RODO-2510 file (C-alpha; in nm, 4 decimals, decimal comma):
residues 516
     n   res          X          Y          Z
     1     m     4,7961     1,0280     8,8136
     2     s     4,6784     0,7215     8,6215
     3     v     4,3481     0,5453     8,6965
     4     r     4,5481     0,2308     8,7814
     5     m     4,7641     0,4171     9,0364
     6     l     4,4598     0,5810     9,1950
     7     a     4,2809     0,2453     9,2141
     8     s     4,5861     0,0985     9,3915
     9     l     4,5878     0,3829     9,6417
    10     l     4,2157     0,3415     9,7055
    11     l     4,2679    -0,0298     9,7632
    12     l     4,5492     0,0446    10,0102
    13     l     4,3359     0,2929    10,1990
    14     a     4,0431     0,0520    10,2105
    15     f     4,2702    -0,2223    10,3460
    16     t     4,4150    -0,0078    10,6242
    17     t     4,0669     0,1079    10,7246
    18     l     3,9306    -0,2455    10,7496
    19     t     4,2109    -0,4257    10,9310
    20     s     4,0167    -0,4331    11,2587
    21     a     3,7289    -0,6557    11,3529
    22     q     3,3755    -0,5184    11,3522
    23     s     3,3689    -0,5261    11,7360
    24     l     3,6543    -0,2744    11,7561
    25     h     3,6513     0,0589    11,5792
    26     k     4,0118     0,1293    11,4874
    27     d     4,1062     0,4285    11,2776
    28     e     4,4769     0,4095    11,1952
    29     r     4,4627     0,7208    10,9792
    30     l     4,3647     0,9423    11,2748
    31     g     4,5283     0,7115    11,5296
    32     y     4,2576     0,6036    11,7749
    33     q     4,0357     0,3114    11,8666
    34     f     3,7359     0,2331    12,0871
    35     k     3,4849    -0,0461    12,1297
    36     p     3,1305     0,0611    12,0311
    37     p     2,8297    -0,0400    12,2435
    38     r     2,7173    -0,3980    12,1976
    39     g     2,4566    -0,4397    11,9252
    40     f     2,5506    -0,1104    11,7582
    41     k     2,6421    -0,1082    11,3896
    42     s     2,8753     0,1287    11,2057
    43     i     2,7099     0,3833    10,9754
    44     a     2,8907     0,5567    10,6915
    45     i     2,9728     0,9263    10,7093
    46     t     2,8619     1,1672    10,4371
    47     p     3,1333     1,3151    10,2106
    48     n     3,0761     1,6723    10,3308
    49     e     3,0792     1,5884    10,7025
    50     r     3,3481     1,7931    10,8810
    51     l     3,3090     1,6971    11,2478
    52     i     3,1772     1,3401    11,2865
    53     i     3,4542     1,0813    11,2458
    54     a     3,2647     0,7693    11,3610
    55     k     2,8924     0,6945    11,3624
    56     y     2,7044     0,4013    11,5172
    57     q     2,3397     0,3106    11,5669
    58     d     2,1569     0,0263    11,7370
    59     e     2,0732    -0,2580    11,5001
    60     s     1,7205    -0,2815    11,6456
    61     p     1,4857     0,0176    11,6200
    62     l     1,2606     0,1524    11,8934
    63     y     0,9050     0,2552    11,8100
    64     i     0,8016     0,5834    11,9644
    65     g     0,5401     0,8568    11,9307
    66     s     0,1765     0,8672    12,0307
    67     n     0,0855     0,5786    11,8005
    68     g     0,4091     0,3858    11,8476
    69     f     0,4776     0,3818    11,4733
    70     q     0,7757     0,6184    11,4492
    71     q     1,1106     0,4428    11,4212
    72     f     1,3970     0,5658    11,6368
    73     f     1,7498     0,4284    11,6687
    74     n     1,9751     0,4657    11,9690
    75     s     2,2942     0,6180    11,8321
    76     m     2,6475     0,7150    11,9240
    77     n     2,8714     0,9504    11,7271
    78     l     3,2341     1,0458    11,7787
    79     m     3,3275     1,3983    11,6739
    80     l     3,6639     1,5693    11,6468
    81     f     3,6920     1,9434    11,7084
    82     k     4,0250     2,0892    11,6046
    83     g     3,9838     2,3822    11,8448
    84     g     3,7253     2,4178    12,1200
    85     l     3,3848     2,2495    12,1164
    86     r     3,2702     2,4704    11,8343
    87     e     3,3924     2,4243    11,4806
    88     d     3,7237     2,6100    11,4279
    89     d     3,6838     2,7753    11,7680
    90     d     3,9989     2,8159    11,9752
    91     d     3,8196     2,8143    12,3123
    92     t     4,0603     2,7910    12,6079
    93     r     3,8062     2,7758    12,8926
    94     p     3,8052     2,4746    13,1260
    95     l     3,6654     2,1610    12,9605
    96     d     3,3556     2,1409    13,1814
    97     e     3,2556     2,4961    13,0838
    98     r     3,3094     2,4196    12,7184
    99     i     3,0980     2,1048    12,7265
   100     e     2,8182     2,2984    12,8994
   101     s     2,8301     2,5570    12,6196
   102     f     2,8219     2,2803    12,3593
   103     i     2,5151     2,1255    12,5240
   104     e     2,3399     2,4629    12,5234
   105     d     2,4248     2,5247    12,1573
   106     h     2,3499     2,1709    12,0400
   107     f     2,0406     2,0758    12,2392
   108     g     1,8820     2,4044    12,3450
   109     e     1,6507     2,3741    12,6446
   110     h     1,7738     2,0854    12,8606
   111     d     1,8142     1,9439    13,2094
   112     l     2,1799     1,8769    13,2956
   113     k     2,1730     1,5714    13,5219
   114     r     2,5453     1,5118    13,5624
   115     l     2,8774     1,6790    13,4847
   116     r     3,1960     1,5078    13,6010
   117     s     3,5640     1,5582    13,5240
   118     t     3,7769     1,2480    13,4764
   119     k     4,0839     1,1107    13,2944
   120     i     4,0723     0,9064    12,9721
   121     a     4,3736     0,8008    12,7635
   122     r     4,5908     0,9843    13,0173
   123     a     4,4213     1,3109    12,9308
   124     e     4,1669     1,5505    13,0757
   125     a     3,8089     1,4430    13,0069
   126     c     3,4574     1,5378    13,1114
   127     e     3,1343     1,3345    13,1138
   128     a     2,7791     1,4738    13,1074
   129     e     2,4249     1,3385    13,1092
   130     v     2,1409     1,5452    12,9688
   131     l     1,7637     1,5090    12,9563
   132     l     1,5647     1,6910    12,6903
   133     p     1,2134     1,7029    12,8398
   134     f     1,0533     1,8999    12,5572
   135     a     1,1921     1,7002    12,2658
   136     s     0,9399     1,5690    12,0128
   137     p     0,7757     1,3221    11,9833
   138     e     0,8855     1,2304    12,3378
   139     p     1,1562     1,3257    12,5922
   140     m     1,5082     1,2325    12,4874
   141     g     1,8365     1,1765    12,6691
   142     a     2,2028     1,2131    12,5815
   143     y     2,5404     1,1075    12,7178
   144     l     2,8465     1,3161    12,6296
   145     c     3,2146     1,2648    12,6935
   146     a     3,4828     1,5117    12,5816
   147     i     3,8480     1,4035    12,5746
   148     e     4,1330     1,6512    12,5302
   149     q     4,4031     1,5498    12,2831
   150     p     4,6938     1,7340    12,1174
   151     e     4,5093     1,7806    11,7854
   152     g     4,1816     1,8891    11,9472
   153     t     3,8857     1,7572    12,1452
   154     f     3,7271     1,4176    12,0783
   155     l     3,3599     1,4183    12,1757
   156     f     3,1392     1,1101    12,2164
   157     v     2,7640     1,1797    12,1933
   158     g     2,5210     0,8963    12,2673
   159     e     2,1486     0,9617    12,2201
   160     t     1,8422     0,7628    12,3237
   161     i     1,4893     0,8226    12,4509
   162     g     1,4847     0,9755    12,7980
   163     k     1,3507     0,6752    12,9864
   164     n     1,6329     0,4582    12,8471
   165     l     1,9219     0,6875    12,9377
   166     s     1,9817     0,5291    13,2777
   167     k     2,0065     0,1876    13,1098
   168     l     2,2279     0,2923    12,8177
   169     k     2,4572     0,5479    12,9801
   170     s     2,6902     0,2756    13,1120
   171     s     2,7300     0,1345    12,7568
   172     f     2,8013     0,4816    12,6183
   173     s     3,0450     0,5529    12,9038
   174     k     3,2241     0,2217    12,8566
   175     a     3,2775     0,3004    12,4879
   176     a     3,4141     0,6470    12,5650
   177     k     3,6405     0,5261    12,8455
   178     g     3,7816     0,2609    12,6125
   179     f     3,9134     0,5337    12,3838
   180     k     4,2837     0,4794    12,3149
   181     r     4,5449     0,6282    12,0862
   182     v     4,7171     0,3966    11,8377
   183     e     5,0018     0,4469    11,5957
   184     k     4,8987     0,6287    11,2803
   185     s     4,9459     0,4572    10,9447
   186     g     4,7914     0,4392    10,5996
   187     e     4,8196     0,8091    10,5214
   188     l     4,9190     0,9032    10,1688
   189     s     5,2647     1,0520    10,1244
   190     q     5,3046     1,4139    10,0267
   191     s     5,4377     1,3080     9,6850
   192     d     5,1255     1,0954     9,6254
   193     l     4,9003     1,3865     9,7250
   194     e     5,0860     1,6254     9,4965
   195     q     5,0255     1,3960     9,1979
   196     m     4,6522     1,3790     9,2650
   197     t     4,3905     1,6107     9,1230
   198     g     4,1352     1,7638     9,3605
   199     q     3,8832     1,4996     9,2565
   200     e     4,1266     1,2144     9,3217
   201     r     4,2058     1,3474     9,6689
   202     f     3,8335     1,3778     9,7401
   203     l     3,7726     1,0155     9,6394
   204     a     4,0719     0,8910     9,8381
   205     e     3,9453     1,0766    10,1458
   206     q     3,6044     0,9064    10,1200
   207     v     3,7630     0,5611    10,1072
   208     a     3,9970     0,6503    10,3924
   209     k     3,7097     0,7308    10,6268
   210     l     3,5030     0,4198    10,5549
   211     p     3,3888     0,2589    10,8806
   212     p     3,4485    -0,1072    10,9666
   213     g     3,2506    -0,3425    10,7462
   214     w     3,2611    -0,1158    10,4398
   215     e     3,4527    -0,1731    10,1144
   216     s     3,5166     0,0086     9,7872
   217     l     3,5052    -0,0831     9,4170
   218     r     3,6181     0,1419     9,1352
   219     t     3,4649     0,1282     8,7869
   220     e     3,5507     0,3449     8,4891
   221     r     3,3197     0,6326     8,5875
   222     y     3,2079     0,5553     8,9439
   223     l     3,3450     0,4765     9,2882
   224     f     3,1250     0,2322     9,4818
   225     l     3,1367     0,2430     9,8631
   226     f     2,9312    -0,0318    10,0241
   227     n     2,8580    -0,2692    10,3085
   228     a     2,5994    -0,4561    10,0985
   229     d     2,6421    -0,7964     9,9335
   230     k     2,9467    -0,7672     9,7069
   231     s     2,8086    -0,9855     9,4283
   232     f     2,5014    -0,7620     9,4033
   233     v     2,7166    -0,4478     9,4110
   234     k     2,9122    -0,5868     9,1147
   235     e     2,5822    -0,6270     8,9296
   236     m     2,5042    -0,2630     9,0116
   237     c     2,8463    -0,1672     8,8697
   238     e     2,7621    -0,3357     8,5394
   239     q     2,4154    -0,1804     8,5268
   240     i     2,5285     0,1750     8,5927
   241     e     2,8106     0,1617     8,3399
   242     g     2,5725     0,0147     8,0811
   243     i     2,3020     0,2758     8,1335
   244     r     2,5681     0,5499     8,1395
   245     d     2,6622     0,4498     7,7837
   246     e     2,2966     0,4967     7,6906
   247     y     2,2826     0,8411     7,8540
   248     e     2,5879     0,9456     7,6559
   249     r     2,4393     0,8066     7,3328
   250     l     2,1206     1,0097     7,3777
   251     y     2,2950     1,3110     7,5331
   252     p     2,6399     1,3295     7,3764
   253     p     2,8398     1,5835     7,5798
   254     d     3,0371     1,8577     7,4057
   255     a     3,3403     1,7537     7,6094
   256     p     3,4063     1,4376     7,8122
   257     i     3,2407     1,4396     8,1568
   258     e     3,5339     1,3579     8,3798
   259     a     3,3548     1,3780     8,7153
   260     i     3,3666     1,0484     8,9072
   261     s     3,0562     1,0070     9,1206
   262     i     3,0367     0,8102     9,4417
   263     v     2,7738     0,5367     9,4561
   264     r     2,7030     0,4385     9,8165
   265     v     2,5139     0,1149     9,8775
   266     c     2,3853     0,0407    10,2278
   267     d     2,2973    -0,3160    10,3169
   268     s     1,9595    -0,2296    10,4714
   269     a     1,6913     0,0367    10,4950
   270     e     1,7977     0,0992    10,8565
   271     d     2,1526     0,1808    10,7447
   272     y     2,0179     0,3966    10,4628
   273     y     1,7929     0,6008    10,6925
   274     g     2,0693     0,6248    10,9513
   275     y     2,2967     0,7632    10,6818
   276     g     2,0368     1,0277    10,5958
   277     g     1,8255     0,8702    10,3210
   278     p     1,4740     1,0225    10,2926
   279     r     1,2003     0,8068    10,4416
   280     g     0,9977     0,6295    10,1781
   281     s     1,2669     0,6554     9,9105
   282     g     1,4820     0,3817     9,7616
   283     g     1,7709     0,6043     9,6626
   284     y     1,8693     0,9609     9,5824
   285     w     2,1259     1,1778     9,4050
   286     s     2,2969     1,4429     9,6188
   287     s     2,4657     1,7073     9,4054
   288     g     2,6183     1,8699     9,7148
   289     a     2,7863     1,5475     9,8276
   290     k     2,8490     1,4321     9,4679
   291     e     2,7087     1,0883     9,5367
   292     l     2,4279     0,8481     9,4545
   293     v     2,2927     0,6639     9,7600
   294     f     2,0955     0,3365     9,7628
   295     f     2,0223     0,0362     9,9812
   296     d     1,9818    -0,3308     9,9017
   297     m     1,6056    -0,3186     9,8558
   298     r     1,4089    -0,6332     9,7844
   299     p     1,3225    -0,7367     9,5256
   300     r     1,6616    -0,6374     9,3935
   301     e     1,5010    -0,5388     9,0651
   302     a     1,3657    -0,2422     9,2611
   303     t     1,7152    -0,1277     9,3581
   304     l     1,8357    -0,1563     8,9987
   305     s     1,5309     0,0378     8,8808
   306     v     1,6024     0,3187     9,1274
   307     l     1,9709     0,3070     9,0287
   308     r     1,8900     0,3719     8,6626
   309     h     1,6491     0,6531     8,7577
   310     e     1,8784     0,8373     8,9984
   311     a     2,1893     0,7896     8,7837
   312     f     2,0097     0,9859     8,5114
   313     h     1,9637     1,2791     8,7510
   314     q     2,3356     1,2642     8,8259
   315     y     2,4308     1,2531     8,4584
   316     i     2,1959     1,5326     8,3536
   317     y     2,3280     1,7483     8,6406
   318     y     2,6736     1,7393     8,4849
   319     f     2,5476     1,7404     8,1244
   320     y     2,3502     2,0613     8,1761
   321     g     2,6280     2,2191     8,3814
   322     e     2,4339     2,1986     8,7102
   323     l     2,1146     2,3314     8,5510
   324     a     1,7873     2,1530     8,6340
   325     p     1,5333     2,0996     8,3548
   326     h     1,1573     2,0988     8,4179
   327     s     1,0350     1,8173     8,6430
   328     w     0,8298     1,6435     8,3701
   329     y     1,1502     1,6123     8,1705
   330     n     1,3789     1,5240     8,4608
   331     e     1,1560     1,2794     8,6481
   332     g     0,9962     1,1505     8,3291
   333     h     1,3333     1,0536     8,1860
   334     g     1,4409     0,9096     8,5191
   335     d     1,1437     0,6728     8,5122
   336     y     1,1957     0,6041     8,1425
   337     f     1,5512     0,4865     8,2089
   338     a     1,4318     0,2975     8,5177
   339     g     1,2398     0,0763     8,2742
   340     a     1,5414    -0,0003     8,0561
   341     k     1,5944    -0,3696     7,9815
   342     l     1,9648    -0,4507     7,9555
   343     t     2,1417    -0,7448     7,7979
   344     g     2,3965    -0,9507     7,9888
   345     t     2,6705    -0,7297     7,8441
   346     g     2,5084    -0,4107     7,9733
   347     r     2,3558    -0,2893     7,6448
   348     v     2,0024    -0,1436     7,6488
   349     k     1,7779    -0,3551     7,4258
   350     k     1,4402    -0,1861     7,4936
   351     y     1,2369     0,0299     7,7312
   352     g     0,9298    -0,0759     7,9217
   353     k     0,7679    -0,0543     8,2615
   354     a     0,9983     0,0014     8,5579
   355     p     1,0250    -0,3212     8,7630
   356     g     1,0213    -0,3668     9,1390
   357     g     0,6923    -0,1928     9,2114
   358     f     0,7709     0,1298     9,0212
   359     d     0,5415     0,0681     8,7232
   360     r     0,3499     0,3903     8,6432
   361     s     0,1232     0,2504     8,3696
   362     g    -0,1778     0,1748     8,5901
   363     i    -0,1710     0,5219     8,7463
   364     i    -0,1520     0,7077     8,4143
   365     k    -0,4217     0,4966     8,2492
   366     e    -0,6681     0,5872     8,5226
   367     a    -0,5547     0,9512     8,5306
   368     v    -0,6047     1,0050     8,1546
   369     r    -0,9420     0,8273     8,1714
   370     l    -1,0511     1,0829     8,4306
   371     l    -0,8932     1,3659     8,2303
   372     s    -1,0954     1,2628     7,9246
   373     q    -1,4073     1,2887     8,1430
   374     g    -1,3164     1,6444     8,2405
   375     k    -1,1941     1,5592     8,5904
   376     s    -0,9345     1,7914     8,7467
   377     d    -0,6083     1,6820     8,9054
   378     r    -0,7730     1,7289     9,2481
   379     e    -1,0226     1,4649     9,1377
   380     g    -0,7489     1,2227     9,0304
   381     g    -0,7269     1,3342     8,6693
   382     c    -0,4030     1,3973     8,4853
   383     p    -0,3116     1,7679     8,4627
   384     n    -0,3534     1,8991     8,1103
   385     l    -0,0216     1,8788     7,9252
   386     k     0,0087     2,2534     7,8750
   387     d     0,0224     2,2906     8,2547
   388     l     0,2182     1,9733     8,3297
   389     m     0,5061     2,0735     8,1039
   390     r     0,5177     2,4205     8,2596
   391     f     0,5078     2,3075     8,6258
   392     h     0,8055     2,3992     8,8407
   393     q     0,9208     2,1438     9,0976
   394     s     0,6939     2,2702     9,3788
   395     e     0,3882     2,2448     9,1509
   396     f     0,4891     1,9057     9,0129
   397     y     0,5425     1,7737     9,3664
   398     a     0,2149     1,9078     9,5102
   399     s     0,0776     1,6369     9,7385
   400     h    -0,2595     1,6018     9,5633
   401     r    -0,1036     1,5251     9,2237
   402     r     0,2548     1,4110     9,2809
   403     s     0,2050     1,0439     9,1911
   404     v     0,0020     1,1360     8,8835
   405     c     0,2649     1,3919     8,7738
   406     y     0,5393     1,1299     8,7995
   407     a     0,3314     0,8898     8,5910
   408     a     0,2436     1,1606     8,3387
   409     g     0,6053     1,2732     8,3063
   410     w     0,7093     0,9138     8,2354
   411     a     0,4280     0,8663     7,9828
   412     v     0,5087     1,1904     7,7957
   413     v     0,8746     1,0926     7,7634
   414     h     0,7819     0,7361     7,6703
   415     m     0,5515     0,8615     7,3951
   416     l     0,7999     1,1153     7,2595
   417     r     1,0768     0,8545     7,2477
   418     e     0,8853     0,5387     7,1531
   419     s     0,5772     0,6325     6,9495
   420     r     0,5905     0,5876     6,5718
   421     r     0,3050     0,8272     6,5017
   422     l     0,4445     1,1576     6,6182
   423     d     0,3496     1,4812     6,4473
   424     d     0,6427     1,6931     6,3242
   425     k     0,5848     1,9441     6,6050
   426     w     0,5910     1,6699     6,8672
   427     e     0,9132     1,5211     6,7359
   428     k     1,0861     1,8552     6,7925
   429     i     0,9937     1,8850     7,1612
   430     l     1,2811     1,6920     7,3200
   431     p     1,5703     1,8189     7,1062
   432     e     1,4431     2,1778     7,0931
   433     y     1,3703     2,1910     7,4645
   434     l     1,7291     2,0885     7,5392
   435     d     1,8678     2,3622     7,3118
   436     f     1,6273     2,6257     7,4401
   437     l     1,7029     2,5477     7,8048
   438     l     2,0713     2,6138     7,7458
   439     q     1,9880     2,9224     7,5388
   440     a     1,7606     3,0566     7,8132
   441     r     2,0321     3,0202     8,0735
   442     h     2,2816     3,1958     7,8466
   443     e     2,0397     3,4843     7,7913
   444     a     1,9781     3,5183     8,1652
   445     a     2,3523     3,5097     8,2348
   446     e     2,4131     3,7833     7,9774
   447     k     2,1626     4,0082     8,1555
   448     i     2,3384     3,9506     8,4878
   449     r     2,6750     4,0214     8,3249
   450     d     2,5478     4,3416     8,1612
   451     k     2,4108     4,4661     8,4927
   452     a     2,7373     4,3846     8,6704
   453     v     2,9372     4,5695     8,4053
   454     g     2,6947     4,8628     8,4127
   455     d     2,7172     4,8881     8,7924
   456     w     3,0962     4,8729     8,7703
   457     k     3,1091     5,1584     8,5184
   458     k     2,8922     5,3780     8,7429
   459     q     3,1501     5,3632     9,0226
   460     d     3,4244     5,6221     9,0593
   461     e     3,7326     5,5126     8,8698
   462     d     3,9378     5,5054     9,1896
   463     d     3,6905     5,2628     9,3560
   464     r     3,6191     5,0296     9,0663
   465     g     3,8773     4,7582     9,1089
   466     e     3,8923     4,4829     8,8463
   467     p     3,6117     4,4847     8,5874
   468     p     3,3560     4,2011     8,5983
   469     s     3,4175     3,9075     8,3655
   470     d     3,2800     3,9408     8,0150
   471     d     3,2168     3,5635     7,9882
   472     p     2,8432     3,4804     8,0387
   473     a     2,9369     3,1304     8,1626
   474     v     3,0821     3,2888     8,4771
   475     y     2,7294     3,3984     8,5715
   476     y     2,5451     3,0712     8,5017
   477     t     2,5219     2,9778     8,8702
   478     l     2,3606     3,3162     8,9465
   479     t     2,0668     3,2624     8,7121
   480     s     1,7185     3,1804     8,8426
   481     t     1,6211     2,8188     8,7693
   482     t     1,2510     2,9047     8,7476
   483     d     1,3129     3,2014     8,5167
   484     v     1,5330     2,9898     8,2903
   485     q     1,2726     2,7115     8,2817
   486     d     0,9935     2,9588     8,2035
   487     r     1,1916     3,1027     7,9128
   488     a     1,2771     2,7544     7,7786
   489     y     0,9076     2,6591     7,7924
   490     e     0,8128     2,9809     7,6153
   491     l     1,0669     2,9227     7,3359
   492     t     0,9768     2,5541     7,2935
   493     f     0,6042     2,6120     7,2589
   494     e     0,5812     2,9729     7,1368
   495     e     0,4265     2,8727     6,8037
   496     w     0,1758     2,6291     6,9530
   497     t    -0,1924     2,7158     6,9352
   498     d    -0,4674     2,5857     7,1624
   499     d    -0,5577     2,3425     6,8840
   500     d    -0,1984     2,2117     6,8821
   501     w    -0,2183     2,1442     7,2539
   502     a    -0,5575     1,9779     7,2152
   503     d    -0,4249     1,7475     6,9409
   504     f    -0,1169     1,6620     7,1457
   505     e    -0,3273     1,5810     7,4495
   506     e    -0,5711     1,3688     7,2472
   507     e    -0,2831     1,1593     7,1132
   508     f    -0,1356     1,1363     7,4636
   509     i    -0,4615     1,0030     7,6096
   510     e    -0,4868     0,7402     7,3379
   511     y    -0,1201     0,6409     7,3783
   512     c    -0,1559     0,6059     7,7555
   513     s    -0,4651     0,3879     7,7217
   514     k    -0,2446     0,1284     7,5475
   515     i     0,0828     0,1812     7,7324
   516     g     0,2414    -0,0935     7,9409
***
């Protein structure tokens, strides 16, 4: 299928998803509608989600916990179970018994306050109210309503803090009782589906399940899904395509990378956290969901900085064939690209400090000053480079040195890419490390293959079955990331003496004192 045809199909799916007003959630693909509670806003659903088909949260947060600083949002989700009230479970017990089992499985210890059978959309339904007295940081409450339908059971789940349940249960109940079936439309024809690759179907599915208020934009190598300001999203499109050209210039792939990644842009931090974004972050790359996720952070330079950083992680994931390099290399390059200065046409003209509050220069200057005085990383000093470049992710992310490690990783990469006074050994680090990382994985995969073949040969001929593959690439995903990284480090620096490390570190300290 051509890119133009796929783009047309995505546009059609987006249009059919968004025909309803924000006040009414209408899904013509699955054929239902309901009116969400007043003041609740639609939240996008992650690509790998299998049960939730609609997600809403209150626009205004509550502040809970002993200090009253923890944000909490009242929420309401609609789930669709194709069998019973367990995934792929063909449970034929009465609905009230099934909802009780779901409550037990989903919430654990609870106090069932109400369980009532009723009729909704001319079908059997059951409502329940639950208090969770031992929830942390304070007691919680939930409203549930299960509705039987030919294709399965629709289940509304509204959650709030326990003391608010009596006030909110009527809003949750009103939403559930307003559930109606509507005529299905907007589904792709079988002929269209047959022409699509697996990736194209995946992308079309993500557009098809966009909630009200969300749109899509397709670029050459990305699919943007967003409820943020469209003009800013278009700027993000230009930035990511421009920096992608730079990634490919510096890391030319052996074969074209055909994967199309989703870029999801939420219009606020509240939407981003509701979607699942980590607290305190401005964006992230999820290899499992195959998407980059951001929100419209202010200043917007900050969002663009995070975009360039996280898009590198996404690119390197595919470039290395899902193999993670050491954190100094991965995070250091992410921050290096975060500081890229682009022209109006999307071409990188130079590299500097990352804008939007992500500048690392002040941190590294102080850290190398303390290092030069003999201070350890627990005293604020920069780890010595021999250790920093060996650290696995857990060591790099250790709480007492995480911010310094990020700054040091950026500064090492900046020096190795920008300095004009590199020793011959230092110039080899980046290109040789890349080659050795791939070599180390190949060696590890060969050992796994040889063991698999050896084990196969030891079996009785009648019990052997098909022999294991002889291709080491088949075993790449079975290799140990830490073992591969250790071997790559060993190969990269095997000829280095203590004096070499001392010289490298001395130059690094001097470079960092002037960086920025």
